[in-house]
C-alpha positions in Angstrom: -4.1 158.3 187.7 -2.1 155.8 185.7 -1.5 152.4 187.2 0.2 149.3 185.7 -0.1 146.0 187.5 1.9 142.9 186.5 0.9 139.4 187.4 1.6 135.8 186.4 5.2 135.3 187.5 6.3 132.3 189.4 8.6 129.3 189.4 8.8 127.2 186.2 11.2 124.5 185.0 13.5 125.0 182.1 11.5 124.4 178.9 8.3 125.4 180.5 5.9 128.3 179.9 4.3 131.2 181.7 2.0 134.0 180.7 2.5 137.4 182.3 -0.3 140.0 182.4 -0.1 143.8 182.6 -3.3 145.4 183.6 -3.4 149.1 182.8 -5.7 151.8 184.1 -5.8 155.5 183.5 -4.5 155.4 180.0 -6.0 154.9 176.5 -4.2 152.2 174.7 -4.5 154.0 171.4 -2.0 156.6 172.6 0.5 154.3 174.3 3.0 151.6 173.6 3.5 149.0 176.3 7.0 147.6 176.9 8.2 144.7 178.8 11.5 144.9 180.6 13.4 142.6 182.9 16.2 142.8 185.4 18.1 139.8 186.5 20.3 139.7 189.6 23.5 141.7 189.1 22.4 142.8 185.6 21.1 146.0 184.2 17.5 146.4 183.1 16.9 144.9 179.6 14.2 145.6 177.1 12.3 142.4 176.2 9.3 143.3 174.1 6.9 146.0 173.1 3.5 146.3 171.5 1.7 149.3 170.0 -1.5 147.6 168.9 -3.0 150.8 167.4 0.0 151.2 165.1 0.4 147.5 164.4 3.9 147.5 165.9 5.7 144.8 168.0 9.3 144.4 169.0 11.2 141.5 170.5 14.8 141.3 171.8 17.0 138.9 169.9 17.4 136.8 173.1 13.6 136.1 173.2 12.5 136.2 169.6 10.7 133.0 168.6 10.1 132.1 172.3 8.0 135.0 173.6 4.9 136.5 172.2 3.3 139.8 173.2 -0.4 140.5 172.7 -3.0 142.9 173.8 -6.6 142.9 174.8 -7.5 146.5 174.4 -11.1 146.1 175.5 -9.8 145.1 178.9 -6.7 147.3 178.8 -4.4 144.4 179.3 -1.2 143.3 177.7 0.2 139.8 177.9 3.7 138.3 177.5 3.4 134.6 176.7 6.8 133.0 177.4 7.7 129.5 176.2 10.8 127.4 176.1 12.0 129.2 179.1 15.7 129.1 180.0 17.6 129.6 183.2 18.8 133.0 181.9 15.2 134.2 181.6 15.1 134.4 185.4 14.4 138.0 186.3 11.9 140.5 187.7 9.7 141.4 184.7 8.2 144.9 184.5 5.7 146.4 182.1 5.8 150.1 181.3 3.9 152.6 179.2 5.1 155.4 176.9 3.2 158.0 174.9 6.3 159.7 173.6 6.7 157.8 170.3 4.3 154.9 170.7 4.5 153.8 167.0 8.3 153.2 167.4 8.0 150.6 170.2 11.2 151.9 171.8 13.1 149.8 174.3 14.8 152.8 175.8 13.7 152.8 179.4 14.1 156.6 179.7 11.2 157.0 177.3 8.7 155.2 179.4 6.5 157.4 181.7 4.8 154.8 183.8 6.0 151.5 185.4 4.5 148.6 187.1 5.8 147.0 190.3 7.3 144.0 188.7 6.7 140.2 188.9 9.3 137.6 189.6 10.0 134.9 187.1 12.3 132.1 188.3 13.4 129.3 185.9 14.9 126.5 187.8 14.7 122.8 188.3 
């Protein structure tokens, strides 16, 4: 049984940092890419980042490139999203998801992801 559990969200001031974690079970990281998505109030789900460590692939949305870093600890089946220089517009529920369809491509199409976590709230505010 596949399970993804996000953690690390919370309230942070503009310009601050947070590290989100995605703990995966029931999958072998070598066969999956892990994507990060977010959904802000009143907006559609947005692809943020992706990592396929076995293929050496990462992806960042233009809106977060240079501020967010995705990494993996395959021994512990955990993926991280380190967020810095946070802006008000980064406020959203952040989800991690896993895909085995085309893992080397690090797709940001939500329809290609088979498994989803429950989400963790990130609020950037003074």
